[in-house]
MARVO-438023 format. One line per 4 residues: number of its first residue (from 1); their letters; for each residue x, y, z of N, C-alpha, C. Coordinates in steps of 0.05 Angstrom, whole numbers, plus 5000, padded with zeros to 4 digits. Example, Ala and Ser with C-alpha at 12.3 -4.5 7.8 and 13.67 -1.06 7.14 Angstrom:
# MARVO-438023
1	as	5264:4886:5156:5246:4910:5156:5264:4934:5156  5257:4955:5142:5273:4979:5143:5258:5001:5157
***
This chain:
# MARVO-438023
1	mage	5434:1954:5889:5414:1939:5874:5415:1946:5844  5426:1969:5837:5427:1977:5809:5445:1958:5793  5465:1948:5806:5483:1930:5792:5475:1901:5792  5454:1895:5807:5445:1867:5809:5431:1858:5783
5	plrv	5436:1834:5775:5422:1824:5751:5392:1820:5756  5377:1822:5735:5348:1818:5737:5342:1790:5727  5332:1773:5744:5325:1746:5737:5296:1744:5728  5292:1733:5704:5265:1730:5692:5259:1701:5689
9	aggi	5233:1694:5690:5225:1667:5686:5235:1657:5659  5240:1631:5657:5249:1620:5632:5279:1620:5630  5293:1625:5651:5322:1624:5651:5336:1649:5639  5321:1670:5634:5332:1695:5623:5343:1711:5645
13	vvag	5367:1721:5642:5380:1738:5662:5389:1764:5648  5379:1787:5657:5387:1812:5646:5409:1823:5664  5432:1830:5652:5455:1840:5667:5448:1867:5680  5459:1872:5703:5454:1897:5717:5462:1922:5702
17	weli	5483:1920:5686:5492:1944:5672:5473:1952:5649  5454:1935:5642:5435:1941:5621:5412:1958:5631  5409:1959:5657:5387:1974:5670:5396:2001:5679  5382:2022:5672:5388:2049:5681:5365:2059:5698
21	eqfv	5372:2066:5723:5351:2076:5742:5356:2106:5745  5333:2120:5744:5334:2149:5749:5312:2155:5769  5319:2171:5789:5299:2178:5810:5289:2206:5805  5262:2209:5806:5249:2234:5802:5229:2239:5824
25	qasg	5220:2264:5827:5199:2270:5846:5173:2258:5837  5158:2246:5856:5133:2234:5849:5110:2250:5860  5088:2249:5846:5063:2260:5857:5050:2239:5873  5029:2246:5887:5015:2225:5902:5023:2225:5932
29	pggq	5020:2201:5945:5024:2200:5974:5053:2206:5982  5056:2218:6005:5082:2224:6015:5082:2247:6034  5060:2261:6036:5058:2284:6054:5077:2306:6048  5089:2317:6069:5109:2339:6065:5134:2329:6051
33	nvnk	5138:2303:6052:5162:2291:6041:5162:2291:6011  5138:2292:5998:5136:2288:5970:5150:2309:5954  5152:2333:5964:5165:2355:5949:5195:2356:5954  5205:2340:5972:5234:2341:5979:5250:2318:5969
37	vasa	5237:2294:5967:5252:2270:5961:5244:2259:5934  5263:2250:5919:5258:2237:5893:5253:2208:5897  5228:2200:5902:5222:2172:5908:5212:2156:5885  5203:2169:5863:5194:2154:5840:5218:2145:5824
41	vqlr	5215:2122:5810:5236:2110:5795:5229:2108:5766  5247:2115:5748:5244:2110:5720:5266:2089:5713  5257:2065:5706:5275:2043:5699:5275:2041:5669  5299:2043:5657:5302:2043:5628:5320:2019:5620
45	mdva	5311:2005:5599:5327:1983:5588:5326:1985:5558  5349:1984:5546:5351:1985:5516:5347:1957:5506  5321:1950:5501:5314:1923:5493:5325:1916:5466  5324:1935:5447:5332:1930:5420:5361:1921:5418
49	rsps	5378:1932:5435:5407:1926:5434:5416:1908:5457  5398:1895:5471:5405:1879:5494:5417:1852:5485  5441:1845:5495:5453:1819:5489:5440:1796:5505  5424:1803:5525:5413:1783:5543:5388:1770:5532
53	lpsr	5375:1783:5512:5349:1773:5503:5351:1762:5474  5338:1740:5469:5336:1729:5442:5319:1749:5424  5323:1747:5398:5309:1766:5380:5279:1764:5382  5268:1740:5385:5239:1737:5388:5228:1751:5413
57	vkan	5243:1748:5435:5235:1761:5460:5237:1791:5457  5258:1801:5444:5261:1830:5439:5237:1841:5425  5229:1828:5403:5207:1838:5387:5181:1837:5403  5176:1815:5417:5152:1813:5433:5151:1833:5456
61	tlrl	5174:1838:5468:5175:1858:5490:5168:1886:5480  5179:1893:5457:5173:1920:5447:5144:1922:5438  5133:1900:5428:5105:1901:5420:5087:1903:5444  5093:1887:5466:5076:1887:5490:5080:1913:5506
65	agrr	5103:1926:5504:5108:1950:5519:5089:1973:5511  5081:1975:5486:5063:1996:5477:5075:2023:5481  5061:2040:5496:5070:2068:5500:5095:2070:5517  5102:2049:5531:5126:2049:5548:5152:2046:5531
69	atkd	5149:2038:5506:5172:2035:5488:5178:2061:5474  5204:2067:5471:5211:2091:5456:5217:2084:5427  5221:2104:5411:5226:2099:5382:5253:2085:5378  5272:2090:5395:5299:2077:5392:5301:2050:5404
73	gavv	5279:2038:5413:5279:2010:5423:5284:2007:5452  5280:2027:5468:5283:2025:5497:5256:2023:5510  5255:2010:5533:5230:2008:5549:5234:2023:5574  5216:2042:5580:5217:2059:5604:5193:2052:5622
77	iean	5199:2044:5646:5178:2037:5666:5180:2057:5689  5158:2071:5694:5157:2089:5717:5142:2076:5740  5154:2078:5763:5141:2067:5787:5140:2088:5809  5116:2095:5817:5112:2115:5838:5089:2107:5856
81	rfrt	5083:2081:5858:5060:2072:5874:5066:2075:5904  5091:2072:5912:5098:2071:5940:5111:2097:5949  5113:2100:5975:5125:2125:5986:5155:2123:5988  5167:2099:5987:5196:2097:5990:5209:2090:5963
85	qern	5233:2100:5961:5248:2096:5936:5254:2067:5932  5260:2053:5954:5268:2024:5952:5244:2007:5942  5221:2012:5952:5197:1996:5943:5190:2003:5914  5193:2028:5906:5188:2036:5879:5208:2023:5860
89	rqda	5233:2022:5869:5254:2009:5853:5248:1980:5848  5240:1966:5869:5233:1937:5867:5208:1933:5850  5189:1951:5853:5164:1950:5837:5171:1953:5807  5188:1971:5800:5196:1975:5772:5210:1951:5761
93	rdrl	5228:1939:5777:5243:1916:5768:5224:1892:5765  5205:1889:5783:5185:1867:5781:5168:1870:5756  5159:1895:5750:5142:1899:5727:5158:1895:5701  5183:1902:5700:5200:1896:5676:5203:1866:5673
97	aali	5209:1852:5695:5212:1823:5694:5186:1810:5684  5163:1819:5693:5138:1808:5685:5133:1813:5655  5141:1837:5645:5138:1843:5617:5155:1825:5600  5180:1821:5608:5198:1804:5593:5189:1774:5594
101	aeaa	5179:1766:5618:5169:1738:5620:5145:1733:5602  5128:1753:5601:5104:1750:5583:5113:1749:5553  5134:1764:5547:5144:1764:5519:5159:1738:5513  5170:1726:5533:5185:1701:5529:5168:1676:5529
105	appp	5143:1679:5536:5124:1656:5537:5121:1645:5509  5118:1618:5507:5115:1606:5481:5088:1615:5468  5087:1617:5442:5063:1625:5429:5041:1604:5434  5015:1613:5434:4994:1594:5438:4991:1574:5415
109	kprr	4979:1551:5421:4975:1531:5399:4957:1543:5378  4962:1536:5353:4944:1547:5332:4916:1535:5335  4897:1551:5329:4869:1542:5331:4862:1523:5309  4849:1501:5316:4839:1483:5295:4810:1490:5289
113	atrp	4805:1494:5264:4778:1502:5256:4759:1479:5260  4736:1484:5272:4716:1464:5277:4689:1474:5267  4670:1455:5263:4644:1463:5255:4624:1451:5274  4601:1464:5278:4580:1453:5296:4568:1428:5282
117	srga	4559:1409:5299:4547:1385:5288:4520:1392:5276  4510:1373:5260:4484:1378:5248:4462:1380:5270  4464:1363:5290:4444:1364:5312:4445:1391:5326  4469:1402:5331:4471:1428:5344:4458:1450:5327
121	verr	4463:1449:5301:4451:1469:5283:4421:1467:5283  4410:1442:5282:4381:1439:5282:4369:1448:5308  4382:1442:5331:4372:1451:5357:4371:1482:5358  4392:1494:5348:4393:1524:5349:4371:1536:5332
125	lktk	4367:1525:5308:4346:1535:5291:4318:1530:5303  4315:1507:5316:4289:1501:5328:4282:1521:5351  4302:1527:5367:4297:1546:5389:4293:1574:5378  4306:1581:5356:4302:1607:5344:4273:1609:5334
129	karg	4263:1588:5321:4236:1588:5310:4216:1590:5333  4220:1575:5355:4202:1576:5378:4202:1604:5390  4225:1616:5392:4227:1643:5404:4212:1663:5386  4215:1660:5360:4201:1678:5341:4171:1675:5343
133	dvkk	4162:1650:5346:4133:1645:5349:4122:1658:5375  4137:1657:5397:4129:1669:5422:4126:1699:5417  4145:1711:5404:4145:1740:5400:4122:1748:5381  4117:1731:5361:4095:1736:5342:4068:1736:5356
137	krgr	4065:1719:5376:4039:1718:5391:4035:1742:5409  4055:1758:5413:4053:1782:5430:4040:1805:5415  4038:1802:5389:4028:1824:5372:3998:1829:5375  3987:1847:5359:3959:1854:5360:3942:1830:5352
141	vdre	3918:1829:5363:3899:1808:5357:3880:1818:5336  3876:1803:5314:3858:1811:5293:3830:1803:5301  3811:1822:5301:3783:1816:5308:3767:1817:5283  3763:1794:5271:3748:1793:5246:3720:1783:5249
***
């Protein structure tokens, strides 16, 4: 599976040789097995130098990765949710694919500035005035 390409939504395919998997001991569930078997996966991809990704997707991926991105432009994803190495490996690949897919998504449409209608402004001010009057009537009563 290490040599298999990673298919991402939008037609992007990351070559298998760009992904580096390293197996480490995981904390968490596993019972007696947890101290003997390296079931957690660290999946590393050098996004900054990847020939598979367009420059816009590279920049967005590094921005979205946050703390998972290193200073030299690599993204490291750790997966240790599951007890087996195979499920953690698939989880890490899925999470990397989701990160790249989110980075490859087209930017949102620009917001068009709008203004509230005159009627909406008047209704808002009218309800504010009514609310203020209600609160004012809750005060002390003057006995003159």
